[in-house]
VOVEX-129781 format. One record per residue (C-alpha): chain; x, y, z. Coordinates in steps of 0.5 Angstrom, whole numbers, plus 500, padded with zeros to 3 digits. Layout:
N
 chaine east north  up
      A    X     Y   Z
...
END
This chain:
111
 chaine east north  up
      A  473   507 496
      A  480   506 495
      A  483   501 500
      A  490   500 502
      A  492   492 503
      A  497   490 507
      A  500   482 507
      A  499   480 514
      A  504   473 513
      A  510   477 510
      A  517   476 513
      A  516   472 519
      A  511   477 522
      A  514   483 519
      A  507   484 515
      A  503   484 521
      A  507   489 525
      A  507   493 518
      A  499   493 518
      A  499   495 525
      A  504   501 525
      A  500   503 519
      A  493   503 522
      A  496   506 528
      A  499   512 524
      A  492   513 520
      A  488   513 527
      A  493   518 530
      A  492   522 523
      A  485   521 524
      A  485   519 517
      A  479   515 513
      A  483   511 509
      A  481   504 509
      A  486   499 511
      A  485   492 511
      A  490   486 512
      A  490   480 507
      A  494   473 508
      A  499   472 503
      A  499   476 497
      A  504   471 493
      A  510   476 493
      A  514   472 499
      A  521   474 496
      A  519   481 496
      A  519   482 503
      A  513   486 506
      A  508   487 501
      A  502   493 500
      A  497   494 495
      A  492   500 493
      A  486   498 490
      A  480   502 488
      A  474   502 484
      A  475   505 476
      A  483   506 478
      A  490   502 477
      A  492   498 482
      A  499   497 485
      A  503   492 489
      A  509   495 492
      A  514   490 496
      A  520   491 500
      A  517   495 505
      A  519   494 512
      A  514   496 519
      A  518   502 520
      A  516   510 520
      A  519   511 513
      A  514   505 510
      A  508   508 514
      A  509   514 512
      A  510   513 505
      A  504   508 504
      A  499   513 507
      A  502   518 503
      A  501   514 497
      A  494   512 499
      A  492   519 499
      A  494   520 492
      A  491   514 490
      A  484   517 493
      A  484   523 489
      A  480   523 483
      A  482   520 477
      A  484   513 474
      A  489   512 480
      A  495   513 476
      A  501   515 481
      A  506   519 477
      A  513   517 479
      A  515   524 481
      A  510   525 486
      A  511   518 489
      A  514   518 496
      A  522   516 495
      A  521   510 499
      A  516   507 494
      A  520   510 488
      A  523   503 488
      A  520   496 490
      A  514   497 485
      A  512   489 483
      A  506   491 479
      A  501   496 476
      A  494   493 474
      A  489   497 469
      A  483   499 472
      A  477   494 470
      A  472   496 465
END
């Protein structure tokens, strides 16, 4: 299963607000996307951060996010792309505009 992980300690509470906004929007959309919070993802200078992980898939860490509608929509859209069959490699041209910048890391799948 793919998971969207959002840092809960980013930017003086903004990370927790982003997590809650994403969870609320996923609930409103009746999305089955797995979402969880994680204290400190060690990218503090990058503002709010979120990661995508999945077995056999590339992992991504995005930064400079805000708890706003644009970031929420972008995270849910890219999480849906990441959940598609395959290795999780996110083509730049398919990424939401909000996530075309702010990529901190892409890690290869394990194994």
